[in-house]
N, C-alpha and C positions, 0 to 999 in steps of 0.2 A: 195693742200695737201702736196705735197713734201716739200715745204718751211716750213710748220709747223713742219715736222719731223727734218729738218735741224735746226730750231730755238730751238726745244727741245733738240737736241743733243748738240747744243752749250750752252745752259743753263745747261745741265747735266754735260758737260765737265768743265764748270766754277765752278760748285758746287763742283766737284771732286778736282779741283786744290786748291781751297780755303781749303777743308777738308785735304788735303795733306800737306798744308802749315803749319799746326799745328803739324805736325809729325816730326819736325826737330830733328837731333840726339842730339843736346845740351839740349833738352827739355825731353829727354828719362831718365827713372830710377830717376826722381827727386821726392822728397816726395809730396804727395798730401794732407796729413794731418800733422798738427803740434801739438806739445805739448807745450801749453803756458809756457813761462818762460824757456824753455830748448833749448840751442843752439844745432843744429844738423848738423852744418857745419863741415868741416874737420878742424882738429886741426892745430894751427898756427905752423910755423917753428920755431926752436930755434934761438935765436939771435946768431950772430957771437961772438966769444970770445972777450972780452973787451967792447962790445957795452953797456952792462948794466952798466959797471962802468962809461962810458962817459955819459950816460943818468942820472945816479945817481948824478954825479957831476953838470951837468946842472940844475937838479932840485934844488940843494942846493943854487943856485944863484937866484932863483925865490923869489918873495915876495908874501906872501898870505895875503894881505890886504882885 
């Protein structure tokens, strides 16, 4: 009988570890429901000064065939 309790305790401990693995800090406070077509992430950082001019110049040299 004693081995049955040990086996039960081992299974219960394993279940507890698996359940706690889903509680990682990086998964906390994330949205669980989403609005279709609406971006809910953080806003992009602004580009450094002069970067948009460089990108605009590079785009002018592309062909749109």
